[in-house]
C-alpha positions in Angstrom: 0.2 -0.1 0.1 2.9 2.4 0.8 4.1 2.1 -2.9 0.8 3.2 -4.2 0.3 6.4 -2.4 4.3 7.1 -2.6 3.1 6.5 -6.7 -0.3 9.2 -6.5 2.0 11.8 -4.8 4.5 11.6 -7.7 1.4 11.0 -10.3 0.3 14.2 -8.9 3.3 16.3 -8.6 4.0 15.1 -12.5 0.7 16.1 -13.9 0.5 19.2 -11.4 4.5 20.5 -12.9 3.3 20.0 -17.0 3.1 23.0 -17.6 5.8 25.1 -15.4 8.4 25.4 -17.9 12.0 24.6 -17.2 11.7 24.1 -13.3 12.5 20.4 -12.5 10.2 19.4 -8.8 10.9 16.0 -7.7 8.6 13.9 -5.3 9.9 12.5 -2.2 9.0 9.9 0.1 7.5 11.0 3.7 10.6 10.9 6.4 13.4 11.2 3.2 16.1 14.2 3.8 16.7 16.3 1.2 15.1 19.1 -0.7 12.5 18.5 -3.3 13.5 21.2 -6.1 16.4 20.2 -8.4 18.7 22.5 -10.1 17.9 23.3 -13.6 21.1 22.9 -16.1 19.5 23.2 -19.7 20.6 24.4 -22.8 19.5 27.8 -22.3 21.9 28.0 -19.4 24.4 31.7 -19.6 27.8 30.0 -19.7 29.8 30.3 -16.6 32.2 33.8 -16.3 29.8 36.0 -18.3 29.6 39.5 -17.0 26.1 40.6 -16.3 25.8 42.9 -20.1 26.6 39.4 -21.1 24.0 37.5 -19.5 21.5 40.0 -20.3 22.8 40.1 -23.8 23.2 35.7 -23.7 18.8 36.0 -22.8 17.9 38.7 -25.2 19.9 36.8 -28.0 17.5 33.6 -26.8 14.2 35.8 -27.1 15.5 37.3 -30.2 16.1 34.1 -31.8 12.7 32.4 -30.8 11.0 35.3 -32.2 12.6 35.3 -35.4 12.0 30.8 -35.2 7.8 31.9 -34.6 7.8 34.4 -37.2 9.9 32.0 -39.6 12.4 34.3 -40.3 15.7 33.3 -41.7 17.8 32.8 -38.7 20.6 36.0 -39.1 21.3 37.7 -35.6 22.5 41.1 -37.8 18.3 41.2 -38.6 18.2 41.8 -34.9 17.6 45.7 -34.3 18.6 44.8 -30.5 21.8 43.0 -31.8 22.3 46.0 -34.0 21.7 48.9 -31.6 22.1 47.7 -28.2 20.3 49.7 -25.3 23.6 49.4 -23.2 26.4 52.0 -22.7 28.4 52.3 -25.2 31.5 50.7 -23.3 29.3 47.5 -23.3 28.4 47.0 -26.3 30.8 44.7 -27.6 29.9 42.7 -24.5 26.2 42.7 -24.8 26.5 41.7 -28.7 28.9 38.9 -27.6 26.1 37.6 -25.3 23.8 38.1 -28.0 25.0 36.6 -30.6 25.9 33.5 -28.6 23.0 33.2 -27.2 21.0 33.5 -30.4 23.2 31.0 -31.6 22.2 28.2 -29.3 18.5 29.1 -29.3 18.6 28.7 -33.0 20.4 25.2 -33.0 18.5 24.2 -30.0 15.1 25.2 -32.0 16.3 23.6 -35.0 17.3 20.3 -33.4 20.9 20.5 -34.2 22.2 20.8 -30.8 24.9 22.5 -29.1 27.9 23.8 -30.9 
């Protein structure tokens, strides 16, 4: 009977979290120590060592790629206004563009099923 209760809890958790996006929830049996949330490591994770402006560019690049993909546009980072004319300080533009370009490429590769490069 204990297995049925545990299985029901896991089923309820998995059904309740199906639309939560990139968060992973793991069921834990009663009395088991440990946290229920696991850390997310996915294709859209910012590479280690990025500075804040690169991180922003990376996320913006992912969003730009999603928009291009959803609108059936040719994948070209140079067609994105936010890449060509970033809204950051002039001294941060190259770092932002580097992050944007990398985020755009990662997202396009993921959405087109090409895997990481």
